[in-house]
C-alpha positions in Angstrom: -17.5 -9.4 -12.6 -16.4 -5.9 -11.1 -17.5 -3.6 -8.5 -17.2 0.1 -7.9 -16.5 0.4 -4.4 -17.3 4.2 -2.7 -16.3 6.2 0.3 -15.1 9.3 1.2 -11.5 10.5 2.1 -10.6 14.2 3.8 -8.4 16.0 1.6 -5.7 17.4 4.1 -4.8 20.7 1.8 -8.4 22.1 2.1 -10.3 19.6 4.9 -13.3 18.9 2.4 -13.9 15.0 1.6 -14.3 13.8 -1.8 -15.6 10.0 -3.1 -13.2 8.2 -3.8 -12.6 4.7 -4.9 -9.8 1.6 -5.0 -8.6 0.5 -8.4 -6.1 -2.2 -9.1 -3.0 -2.6 -11.7 -3.5 -5.0 -14.0 -0.1 -7.4 -14.4 -1.5 -8.8 -17.7 -2.5 -8.2 -21.2 -5.0 -6.9 -22.2 -4.6 -3.6 -20.7 -1.5 -4.4 -18.7 -0.2 -1.6 -16.5 -3.4 0.6 -16.3 -5.7 0.4 -13.5 -8.9 -1.4 -13.4 -12.2 -2.2 -11.3 -11.7 -5.0 -8.6 -13.2 -8.1 -9.9 -13.1 -11.6 -10.3 -14.7 -14.7 -12.3 -18.3 -16.2 -11.3 -18.1 -19.5 -9.8 -20.7 -21.7 -11.0 -22.2 -22.5 -7.6 -22.4 -19.0 -6.2 -24.9 -16.3 -6.2 -24.3 -13.2 -8.0 -24.4 -11.4 -4.6 -22.0 -13.6 -3.2 -19.3 -13.8 -5.9 -19.3 -9.8 -5.4 -18.5 -10.0 -1.7 -16.2 -12.7 -2.4 -14.3 -10.9 -5.3 -13.8 -7.7 -3.2 -12.4 -9.4 -0.3 -10.2 -11.7 -2.4 -9.1 -8.1 -4.1 -9.1 -5.2 -2.0 -9.9 -6.8 1.5 -12.8 -4.9 1.5 -16.3 -5.6 3.2 -18.6 -2.9 2.1 -21.5 -1.7 4.3 -23.7 -1.4 1.0 -23.7 -3.6 -2.1 -25.9 -3.3 -5.0 -26.2 -4.8 -8.4 -25.6 -1.9 -10.9 -25.7 -2.6 -14.5 -24.6 -5.5 -17.1 -22.2 -4.3 -19.5 -21.8 -6.0 -22.7 -20.5 -3.9 -25.4 -19.2 -5.9 -28.7 -15.8 -4.1 -28.5 -15.4 -3.7 -24.7 -12.9 -6.6 -24.5 -10.5 -8.5 -27.2 -13.0 -11.5 -26.4 -16.5 -10.9 -25.9 -17.0 -10.5 -22.3 -19.9 -9.4 -20.6 -19.8 -7.7 -17.2 -22.1 -8.0 -14.1 -21.1 -4.8 -12.0 -22.2 -3.9 -8.8 -21.4 -0.7 -6.4 -20.8 -0.7 -3.0 -20.4 2.0 -0.1 -17.7 1.6 2.5 -17.3 3.6 5.6 -14.1 5.4 6.0 -13.2 3.3 9.2 -13.9 0.0 7.4 -11.1 0.6 5.2 -7.8 -1.6 6.0 -5.1 0.3 7.4 -2.6 -1.7 5.6 -1.3 -1.4 2.0 -3.0 -4.3 -0.3 -0.3 -4.9 -3.1 -1.6 -3.1 -6.5 -4.7 -1.1 -5.2 -4.7 2.3 -4.9 -7.3 5.1 -4.1 -8.4 7.6 -6.7 -10.6 10.8 -6.3 -13.8 9.6 -8.8 -14.0 13.0 -10.3 -10.1 12.9 -11.2 -9.5 9.3 -12.5 -6.7 8.4 -14.9 -7.4 6.4 -18.4 -8.8 3.1 -16.8 -8.8 -0.5 -18.7 -11.6 -1.4 -21.0 -14.8 0.4 -20.5 -14.4 1.5 -16.8 -14.2 4.7 -16.8 -17.4 4.8 -18.3 -18.7 2.8 -15.3 -17.4 4.4 -12.8 -19.2 7.5 -14.5 -22.7 5.8 -14.4 -22.2 4.7 -10.5 -21.4 8.0 -9.7 -24.7 8.9 -11.5 -26.9 6.2 -10.0 -25.1 7.5 -6.6 -26.2 11.1 -7.1 -29.6 10.2 -7.8 -30.4 7.5 -5.2 -29.2 10.0 -2.4 -32.1 12.2 -3.0 -34.6 9.5 -2.2 -33.4 7.0 0.0 -30.8 7.1 3.3 -28.4 5.8 1.0 -26.0 8.2 2.7 -25.7 6.2 6.0 -23.5 3.5 3.9 -20.5 6.4 4.7 -21.7 7.2 8.0 -20.7 6.1 11.5 -23.9 4.4 13.5 -23.9 8.0 15.4 -23.1 11.1 13.2 -23.9 14.9 13.5 -26.1 16.7 11.0 -22.8 18.8 9.7 -21.3 15.0 8.7 -24.3 14.0 7.3 -24.4 17.1 5.1 -20.6 16.8 4.6 -21.9 13.4 2.6 -24.6 15.0 0.7 -22.2 17.9 -0.5 -19.6 15.2 -1.5 -21.5 13.0 -3.4 -23.6 15.9 -5.1 -20.4 18.1 -5.5 -22.0 21.6 -4.5 -22.3 23.2 -0.8 -25.9 22.9 1.1 -27.6 25.7 2.8 -27.1 24.4 6.4 -30.5 25.7 7.7 -32.4 24.1 4.9 -30.6 20.9 5.3 -31.2 20.5 8.9 -34.8 21.4 8.1 -35.3 18.9 5.3 -33.7 15.7 7.0 -35.5 16.4 10.3 -38.6 16.5 8.6 -37.9 13.0 6.3 -38.7 10.7 9.4 -35.1 9.0 8.7 -33.2 10.2 11.7 -33.5 9.6 15.4 -32.0 12.4 17.7 -30.2 10.9 20.6 -29.2 12.1 23.9 -25.3 12.6 23.3 -23.4 15.0 21.8 -20.1 15.4 20.0 -18.0 18.3 21.7 -14.7 19.9 20.2 -13.7 23.8 19.7 -17.1 24.9 18.5 -20.6 24.5 20.2 -22.1 20.6 21.4 -23.5 19.0 18.2 -26.1 16.7 18.7 -25.6 13.1 17.5 -28.5 11.3 15.3 -28.7 7.9 14.1 -30.9 6.9 11.1 -34.3 4.8 11.7 -33.2 1.0 11.5 -37.0 0.5 10.4 -36.6 2.6 7.1 -34.5 0.5 4.6 -31.0 2.1 3.3 -32.5 1.9 -0.4 -35.5 0.4 -1.5 -34.9 -2.8 -3.6 -38.3 -3.4 -4.7 -39.7 -7.0 -4.5 -35.8 -8.8 -4.5 -34.3 -10.0 -1.8 -30.6 -10.1 -1.3 -29.1 -13.6 -0.3 -25.5 -13.9 -0.2 
């Protein structure tokens, strides 16, 4: 099993947030020395979701705010021996990332990855595609936000995921008419005019999983 873990990290040079993910340096063949997605083996007594959560905690010490099965990758030539991987993708809020360094784990800009082990570049590309599609019809962006946020912070998440700037007035109109946001009576103050804080309507699912129920 492998997991693609996305979060946002602000670039100190231009103050824009980018989608980043953690990778683990392989310490044995095949592909010793290359970076790879965190993962591990499935225990015979655990569910797929439980195994994905466990392997994430063991390799990166991360507990994601959102976790979903992505795809099964099983090309014949993806590994020296025949290996089928059930891949998950996860979202982590920036404040959920452990402050201490984890051995053999580093964070990379999802748009500027080196050559990864196996078919992991292809897997990351597919996970990014899924994220960009899902942000358009669900409140999946909340997986990268604090419980309360400004509309500017929400727009920044969308811009980082989609890789383009959005018109602030149009964005405000669309999200306020979506029925997923609830305005609070609190404001964030700073160098600019106070900005109202919003929260998501918890009665609306983070993302539609269909009839399947996640049981960890």
